[in-house]
C-alpha positions in Angstrom: -92.0 -47.5 11.5 -88.6 -46.1 12.7 -86.0 -44.9 10.2 -83.1 -47.2 9.8 -79.7 -45.4 9.9 -76.3 -47.0 9.2 -73.7 -47.0 11.9 -71.3 -45.2 9.6 -73.8 -42.3 9.4 -74.0 -42.1 13.2 -70.2 -42.2 13.6 -69.8 -39.3 11.1 -72.3 -37.2 13.1 -70.5 -37.6 16.5 -68.4 -34.9 17.8 -64.8 -36.0 17.6 -63.1 -37.0 20.9 -60.5 -34.2 21.6 -58.0 -36.7 22.9 -58.3 -39.2 20.0 -55.8 -37.3 17.8 -53.3 -37.1 20.6 -53.6 -40.8 21.5 -53.3 -41.8 17.8 -50.1 -39.7 17.4 -48.6 -41.3 20.6 -49.5 -44.8 19.2 -47.8 -43.9 16.0 -44.6 -42.9 17.9 -44.8 -46.2 19.8 -45.1 -48.1 16.5 -42.0 -46.2 15.2 -40.0 -46.9 18.3 -40.9 -50.7 18.3 -39.9 -50.8 14.6 -36.5 -49.3 15.5 -37.2 -46.2 13.5 -36.6 -43.7 16.3 -33.3 -42.9 18.0 -34.4 -40.1 20.2 -37.6 -38.6 21.6 -38.2 -35.4 23.6 -41.5 -34.9 25.4 -43.4 -32.6 27.6 -46.8 -33.4 29.2 -49.3 -31.7 31.5 -51.8 -33.7 33.5 -55.5 -32.8 33.0 -55.8 -31.2 36.4 -52.7 -29.1 35.8 -50.9 -30.3 38.9 -48.1 -32.1 37.2 -45.8 -31.2 34.3 -43.5 -33.9 33.0 -40.7 -33.4 30.5 -37.7 -35.4 29.4 -36.1 -37.4 26.7 -35.6 -41.0 25.7 -32.9 -42.1 23.4 -30.9 -45.0 22.1 -27.1 -45.2 21.9 -27.4 -44.1 18.3 -28.6 -40.6 19.4 -25.8 -38.3 20.3 -26.0 -35.3 22.7 -25.9 -32.7 19.9 -28.8 -34.3 18.1 -30.8 -34.4 21.3 -29.9 -30.7 22.1 -30.9 -29.7 18.6 -34.2 -31.6 18.9 -35.0 -29.8 22.2 -34.2 -26.4 20.6 -36.4 -27.2 17.6 -39.2 -28.3 19.9 -38.9 -25.0 22.0 -39.0 -22.9 18.9 -41.9 -24.8 17.4 -44.0 -24.3 20.6 -43.2 -20.6 20.9 -44.1 -20.1 17.2 -47.3 -22.1 17.5 -48.4 -20.5 20.7 -48.1 -17.1 19.1 -50.5 -18.0 16.3 
């Protein structure tokens, strides 16, 4: 007779999907935006094939230019710091 294994055991043994974390974070950002909890958002993205790079910002009227500039500067510094680790 075959062993019976719970689905939870099988799920824990699977290799995590490398994109899952990124998608979950993007869904959380969307949730925050829909709830009115974001006033600005800076982004950069690279397609899987490396042929396109996208960058930009989205903001509401509540986000002023200096806040957006500061956010972009912080993002740049964070990427540089993280890439060096």
